[in-house]
N, C-alpha and C positions, 0 to 999 in steps of 0.2 A: 505495499499500500504506500502511493506516494505522498507524502506531507505537502499542501501546496505552502509556496511563498508568497510572503506577504509584503508589500514596501513601504514604509511612511516615508508622506514627502510633508515638508513642514514649508509653510508660509515664509518667503521670501529668499528659498533655497536657492541656486544658483545652476549647480552640477548637473544635469542627467534630468530634467526637465523639460521633455519633448511639449511640443502646442496643444497637444492631445491632453495631456499631465494639465497647464497650467488650465487650458478651457474647463476643464472637470474641476479643478480647484476655484475658478471664479465660481461657475454653477453653486459649488459647495457652499460656499460664503455668502449665496443669493439665495440659497434654501434655507440653510439656518436658522437668521432671525426669524421668519415666517413661522417654522418650526416652533422654535420660543414662544412666540406670540401664542399659538396655536395653544402649547401646553396650559402656558398662562391663562389666557380667557378663554376657551372651550373646553374646558375641562380633560385635558387629555393628562393632567397632570398624575391621575388615578384612575384606573379603570374599573368600575362597577362590574361590569359583565362577564360571562363565564367563558371561560378557554379562549382554544382559536379564533372561533367565529364569533364570540363578543368582542375579541381584542378588532378584528375587522371592523365591524359593526362603529363599534366606539370611533375610531380613526375616520371611516366613513361620515360619521355624523358632525365628526371638528371638522372635518374638510368644506361638508355642506354647510353647515354652518357661520365660517371664515367667507366662505364664496356667498353666503346670503349676506353677508355684514357688509362686503365690497361692492355688491349691487345694490344694496339701498341708500350706500355711501354716492355710487355713480347716478344714479337717480334722484336722489337730493341735490347734486352741483347740476344737472342737467336740468331737472324739471323748476328746481328756487325761481331761477330769472323768467320763464314761463309764466308761473303764476302769479308773480309779482307783476309784469306787464298787463296780463289776463286783468289784474283786479284792482287796479291802480284804480284811485278816484279821478273823476272826468273832471278836469279842471274848467272850470265855469270863464269866461274872460266878459266881463261887461261894461261895455264902451260908455 
């Protein structure tokens, strides 16, 4: 049986870092803050569901909550100026 060999890459490392590894490290640095946010704000810190299926359900529900929050924020930014323009009181000019 062959044991897999793992390599550890550290941020700022210059030697033996290929463009593919650099791209993967950039992707990881973009994803990790999202994972931290989901764990703290969307109840991913502790899983109250059973077994592997419960783990999967918990992850899907947390991701759905995160995406729903982004959707609500996007709709608020998109619709708020529209609603202000529609419901702005009409100014009557008396001459």
